[in-house]
C-alpha positions as a Markdown table, in Angstrom:
| # | Residue | x | y | z |
|---|---|---|---|---|
| 1 | Met | 31.1 | 48.5 | 24.6 |
| 2 | Arg | 32.8 | 45.2 | 23.6 |
| 3 | Ile | 30.7 | 42.7 | 21.5 |
| 4 | Asp | 32.0 | 39.2 | 20.8 |
| 5 | Val | 30.3 | 36.6 | 18.4 |
| 6 | Arg | 31.6 | 33.0 | 18.6 |
| 7 | Arg | 30.3 | 30.5 | 16.2 |
| 8 | Ser | 31.1 | 26.7 | 16.8 |
| 9 | Gly | 29.9 | 23.0 | 15.5 |
| 10 | Gly | 28.6 | 22.6 | 12.0 |
| 11 | Ile | 29.9 | 19.7 | 10.1 |
| 12 | Ala | 33.6 | 20.0 | 10.8 |
| 13 | Gly | 33.1 | 21.2 | 14.4 |
| 14 | Thr | 35.3 | 24.4 | 13.9 |
| 15 | Thr | 34.9 | 27.2 | 16.0 |
| 16 | Arg | 35.2 | 30.9 | 14.4 |
| 17 | Gly | 34.6 | 34.5 | 16.3 |
| 18 | Trp | 34.6 | 38.0 | 15.4 |
| 19 | Trp | 34.4 | 40.8 | 17.8 |
| 20 | Val | 34.0 | 44.9 | 17.9 |
| 21 | Asp | 34.3 | 47.9 | 20.0 |
| 22 | Thr | 31.1 | 49.8 | 19.4 |
| 23 | Asp | 32.4 | 53.0 | 21.3 |
| 24 | Ala | 35.5 | 53.1 | 18.4 |
| 25 | Ala | 33.2 | 52.4 | 15.6 |
| 26 | Asp | 31.8 | 54.7 | 12.8 |
| 27 | Asp | 28.2 | 54.4 | 13.8 |
| 28 | Pro | 28.2 | 53.8 | 17.6 |
| 29 | Asp | 24.6 | 55.3 | 17.9 |
| 30 | Gly | 23.7 | 52.6 | 15.5 |
| 31 | Trp | 25.1 | 49.8 | 17.6 |
| 32 | Ala | 23.3 | 51.2 | 20.8 |
| 33 | Asp | 19.8 | 51.0 | 19.0 |
| 34 | Leu | 20.7 | 47.5 | 17.7 |
| 35 | Val | 21.5 | 46.1 | 21.4 |
| 36 | Ala | 18.7 | 48.2 | 22.7 |
| 37 | Ala | 16.4 | 46.4 | 20.1 |
| 38 | Leu | 17.7 | 42.7 | 21.7 |
| 39 | Pro | 15.0 | 40.9 | 23.7 |
| 40 | Arg | 15.8 | 40.1 | 27.2 |
| 41 | Thr | 16.0 | 36.4 | 27.0 |
| 42 | Ala | 17.7 | 34.3 | 24.3 |
| 43 | Pro | 15.8 | 31.8 | 21.7 |
| 44 | Ser | 15.4 | 28.4 | 23.6 |
| 45 | Ala | 16.9 | 25.2 | 21.9 |
| 46 | Pro | 14.5 | 23.6 | 19.5 |
| 47 | Ala | 12.8 | 20.4 | 21.2 |
| 48 | Ser | 14.7 | 18.3 | 18.8 |
| 49 | Ala | 18.5 | 18.7 | 18.2 |
| 50 | Val | 19.6 | 19.6 | 14.6 |
| 51 | Arg | 22.3 | 17.7 | 13.5 |
| 52 | Asp | 25.7 | 19.8 | 12.4 |
| 53 | Asp | 23.9 | 22.9 | 13.5 |
| 54 | Phe | 25.8 | 26.1 | 14.6 |
| 55 | Thr | 25.9 | 27.5 | 18.3 |
| 56 | Trp | 26.3 | 31.1 | 18.7 |
| 57 | Thr | 27.8 | 32.4 | 21.6 |
| 58 | Ile | 27.4 | 36.4 | 22.1 |
| 59 | Val | 28.9 | 38.4 | 24.8 |
| 60 | Leu | 27.7 | 41.9 | 25.5 |
| 61 | Glu | 29.6 | 43.5 | 28.3 |
| 62 | Gln | 28.7 | 41.2 | 31.3 |
| 63 | Arg | 26.0 | 39.3 | 29.5 |
| 64 | Thr | 26.5 | 35.9 | 27.7 |
| 65 | Val | 23.8 | 34.3 | 25.5 |
| 66 | Thr | 24.2 | 31.3 | 23.4 |
| 67 | Ile | 21.8 | 30.4 | 20.6 |
| 68 | Pro | 21.2 | 27.5 | 18.5 |
| 69 | Gly | 21.7 | 28.2 | 14.9 |
| 70 | Thr | 18.3 | 27.4 | 13.6 |
| 71 | Arg | 16.9 | 29.7 | 16.2 |
| 72 | Leu | 19.1 | 32.7 | 15.2 |
| 73 | Asp | 16.8 | 35.3 | 14.1 |
| 74 | Gly | 15.3 | 38.8 | 14.4 |
| 75 | Pro | 17.4 | 41.4 | 16.2 |
| 76 | Trp | 19.9 | 38.3 | 17.4 |
| 77 | Ala | 20.4 | 37.8 | 14.0 |
| 78 | Ala | 21.0 | 41.6 | 13.2 |
| 79 | Leu | 23.4 | 41.7 | 15.7 |
| 80 | Val | 25.5 | 38.6 | 14.6 |
| 81 | Ser | 25.4 | 39.4 | 10.9 |
| 82 | Arg | 26.7 | 43.3 | 11.8 |
| 83 | Val | 29.4 | 42.0 | 13.9 |
| 84 | Arg | 30.5 | 39.4 | 11.4 |
| 85 | Asp | 30.5 | 42.2 | 8.6 |
| 86 | Glu | 32.3 | 44.9 | 10.4 |
| 87 | Gly | 34.0 | 43.4 | 13.3 |
| 88 | Ala | 37.5 | 41.9 | 13.2 |
| 89 | Pro | 38.2 | 38.1 | 13.6 |
| 90 | Ala | 38.9 | 36.9 | 17.2 |
């Protein structure tokens, strides 16, 4: 499975991205466990927007999830962190 992560926004308004092919990774079972632990829904935007916050867009096969930076936590944060650490720049 291919996982794409894109971060946009922030003070400079730049976009950066990373991707990983979990089938070709050293630990495909670990990736599968991480994806299986994800909630079915993404955290919603906070009641009031946070100035210069990042927005994270995560694409897992046919599923796209967008999460405000202030709400990126738990399994979603673990997935983003691992893709950034082990993936390739997009």
